N, C-alpha and C positions, 0 to 999 in steps of 0.2 A: 890174103893175109893182111891184118890191120897194121896200122903204123906202130912203130915201137914206142914203148912207154918209158918214162924216166926211171921207174922202179919196177923190178920184176924178180922172179925167184929162179932164174935160169942157173944160178950158182949153187943150187942145192946139192949137197954131197949124197953119195949112195946111202950112208947111214941115216941122214936126215930124211930122205925119201922113204926109207924103210920105217922110220918112226912115224911119219905122217900116214903111211898106209895102215899101220897098226891102229892109229887113232881113228881113222875113218871106219875101220871094221869093228871097233868097240861099240857095244850096245849101251854101256854105262857112261860113256863120255857125254858132256854137255853139248847141245846142238850148236852153240856158238863156236866152240873149239873145233868140232867136226867140220863146220862150214869154213873156218879159216884154214884148216888142213887141206881141204879140197881146193881152196883158192891158190894156195902155194903149189900144190901138185900140178894143177892145170897150167899155172904160169910157167912152171919148170918145163912143161911139155910144149910151150910156145904159144899158148892161147893169149889173146889180147884181153884187156880189162873189160871191154864191151862184151866179148864172147863169154867170159867167165860170169859177168853179171847177168847176162841173158840166160845162161844155162842153169845157174843156181837161183835165178829169180830174186836177185837182191839189188840194192842200189850200187851204182858204179863207184860212188865215193867209199863205200865199205871195202870194195876190192882194192882201191887205191891206197886207203889207209893201212890195210893189212900188209900190202907189199912194201909200203914205205917203212913201216916198223921193222919188217924183215931186213930190208936193205941197210937201215941205220943201226939196228940193235940186235939183230939175230933172230933165230927161230923161236926161242922161248918167249921173247917179248912180243913177237907177232901173234902168238897163240893166246896170250893172256890179256885181260882187261887192263886199261890204264889205271894207275893208282887213283882212287877216289871215285872210279866209275862203279857201276853196278847198282843194286837196289839200295835206296837211301833208307835210313832207319825211320820207322813210323813214329810220329809224335802223337802220343795218346792224350786223352782228355786230362789225365793226371799231370802230364808234362805241361800242358797249356795252363792248368791251374797253378803249377809251380812258377811259371813265367809271370802270370798275372799277380801272384802273391808278392813277388819282389817289386813289380811295377807299382803296387799300391803302398809300398813303404818308402820312407824318405832315404835317399842315398846317405845322408849324414848319419842316420841311425845305424847304418851298416858299415860305418867306418870311412866314408868318403867325405871330401870337403864340400862337394856340390850340394845345392839345395834341391835341384831337379835332375831327373834322369835325362841322359841323352841315349839314343839307341845304341851307340858304341859302348858306353859305360855299362848299360844294362846287359848287352850281349856278353861283354867281358866278364861281368859278375856271374852270369848264368853258367858260362863255360867253366869258370873257375870252381864252382861249387856243385854242379849238377851230378857228377859221378858219385861224390861222397854222400850226396843227399838221396841217391837212388834213382836218378833220372839220366842214365847214360845216353839216351837217345838225343839229348840236347848238347852233347859234347862238341859238336861241330855246327851248332845252330848259327844261321846268318842273321844280319841285321834286318833284312827284308822279312824273314820268317817271324822274328820278334815283332816287327811292325804289324804284320798280318794278324798275328794272334791278338795283339792289343786292339787293333782296329775292329776285329770281329766282336770284341767285348766292349767297344766304345770307351776304352781307357786311353787317356792322353796324359801320361805322367810328365811330359815336357811342357805342359801348358798350365797357366793359372787363369781361372775365371773368378772374378771378385763378386762378393755378395755382401749384404748387410744383415747381420744377425739381429734378431729381435731380443735385445738385452733388457728392455724395459718391461718389468712385470705388468705395468699398467698400459701397455702399448695400445690395446684395443679400446680401452676407456678414453685415453687421451685423443686417439684418432677420431673416436666418436664425437668428442667435444668439438674438435676442429670442424668436422664435416657438418655438424649441426649449425655452426655459424655460417658456413657457406650455403647451407640449405635455407636458412632464414633470409639471407641476402638475395638468393635466387627467387624466393617467394615474393620479396618486395619488388624485384624487377618485373615479375610476371603480373602482379596484382596492382602495382602502383601504390602500395601501402606506404604510409609516412614512416621513415626510420626514426627510432627513438635513441639511437646512439651513433657513434662513428666507429668504424672497424678498420684497423690498420694491419696490413701484413708486413711484418718487420724482420729484418735480418742485417747482419754485417757482412761486408766483403773485404777482408783484411789483405794486406800484402800486395796491393796494386803497385807495380813497379814503375818508377819514373826512369825511362831509358833514353839516352841521348846518342845520336849518331856521331861518329868520328869524321864522317865526310858527308856532304850533302847528297840527298837522294837524286837519282836521275829519273825524270818523269818520262812517261811513254811518249814515243815519237814515231816517225815513219820507219825507222830502222828496227826498233824493238817495241813491242806493244805491252810492256810491263814496266813496273817500277823497279829501277836498279838501286840496290842498296849494298853498301860495304858490310862485310861480315862482322867487323869489329864494332863494339858499342861500349858505352860507359853507363854504369849504374849510378843513379843520383839519389837513391833512397826509395822508401815505400810510404804509401798512405793507406788508411783504412776508410772505407765507405760505410756509413750507417744510413740506412734508407728504409722508408716505409711507403706502401701503396695504400691510398684510400680506396677501398674496394668498391665504393659506390660511385665515386667521381673519376677514378682512374689516375688522379694526380699522384705523382711520386715525390716524396719529401726527402731531400738529401742532407747529410751532414758529413763533411770530409775532415778527418783528423789524422794525426800521426799515429794514434793508437785507438783501441776500442775498449778502454777501461770503464769502470763503473761511473767515473766522473763524465766520460764522453756520452755514455748511455743516458745519464741524468740530463745532460744538456740537450739531448735529442727529445727527451720527454718534455722538457721545458719549451722546446719549439712547438710541439704538439699542443701543449697547454695554452700557449699564447695564440695559436692559430684558430682554435675552435672556441665557440661561445661557452661561457661558464654555464654549468648546469647540465651540459651534455656529457654523457659517459663516453670515454675513449677506450674502446676495446682493442687490445693488441694481440695478434697471433705471433708468437715468437718461440724460440727454442729455450732450452734450460741452461744457457750459458751462465757462468759464474757471475758475470757483471749484471745479469738480470735479476739475480736473487741475493745479491751481496748485502752486507749490513748498511752500506751507504745508500743503495737503491731503496731498501725497505724504509730507511729513515725518511727519504724524500717522499715516498708513497704515503707514509703515515701522516705527513704534513698536508697531503692532498686527498684525504679519505673520500672514497666514492667517485673520484675523478677518473681513475684508471682501473681497468680490469684486464688481467693477463690470462690468455688461453694458451697453454704450453703444448707444443708438438711433442710427441714421444721421442725418446732417444733413438737416433738413427732413423728419424722420420721427417727429416728436413724437406723431403720431396712433397710433404703435405702442405708446405708453406708456399703460397702463390708467388711471392716475390722471388723465389728461386728461378722461376721462368723469366722474370725481368732481368735478373742478373746474368742468365745465360745469353739473352739477346744482347745485353750491353757488352758482354765480352766479345761477341761475334761482330757487332756493328761498330762499336765505339773504341774499345781498348785494343782490338786486334791490330797489330802492326803500328801502334802509336809510338812516335818518337817526339821527345820534347827537349827543350834547352835547359829547363830548370824544373825542380819539383813543384814550384809555384805554378808553372804553366800547366802541369798535369792537373792540379787542383782546379784551376780556372776552366780547363776544357771539360772536366767532369761536370762541373756546375753548368757549363754551357750546354752540354748534352741533355741534362735534366730540363733546362729551359726549353729546348727544342722538343723534347718528349711531351712536356706539359702543355705546349702550344696546341697539340692535337692528342689529348690523352686517350689511352686505350684502356677499356675496362676489362680486367682479367676475371674470367669466370671459371670456377672449378666444376667439372662435369663427371670425372671418374668416381664411381661408387656413390653417386648422389642419389640413386634410386634404391639403395640397399634397404631391405626391410629391417635390418638390424639397428638402424639409426633410431635412437630414442631420446626424447627430450629430458 
């Protein structure tokens, strides 16, 4: 005889045994209930859990669980499934479409404060409305099931991916004009042809912050190999950088001001006018900022007819302007982590950076879409 178990059915009454015998003999009773009745009867006769599991060809844990339920809650509980067990409702394609439909709407439009769904909020909303909307299978849907349904459809309502919409009706034409300029310069590099004008890639970088430390930095040493810096800092103001690259020489021409108004842009044009010989056309690639087309700017250009030619990038097409690459490098190499004692120091260090860059100028070349057959002069 095996060793005694913690739970058994030796306490079955005569009436309970008679009921279990009747269940075992029924042809219409479910197999699970018949099996549990046999477990209880065999245990009442003194069989061990291992002997019962072997004879009925079932897992020993199933025997233990049945007997545990009988010991703790009685005969009826031992025979029936736990609440929530049994066959789960089948989620149909219509149910999945119902879930995806909510996920593709804004929570705010459905009465919530949030701008984006969380799995918890979406689950709550589906459970609240599914029965009335004819989808009772979703009444107990879990967050993991919601996530699986959305993942299968590659829907991520909790994430934002940014894009730039082409709002300029002349986008293709303006892009074509810019790329033709790049194509012409590339042709001159390849053939050694003598240029007939100067081409400047121009833009502004506003809002460069002058930030001061409240405590000195700790330089790397043998104990720590990084710069130590106090979290606190002071804001000293901002400056705007107006800059252009000569696309043939690689020289970068800067002007640092407190603003980038029409008067500042005109001052930059005057720097270009003084820099290059008279009679040479200065062609500038730039965006459609208000300062570039203002009444003041047009008045200055009318006083220098034939000297300047503007080639405008399309709206939301700043990526077509080569100087954007330079600004990106400048942010990573020069401005990142910069701390100064005064705003004037920031201005001086920006000009110093340009002196260092121009000591060994890099010629920026555009290559993307340069071989497009759609380019027309």
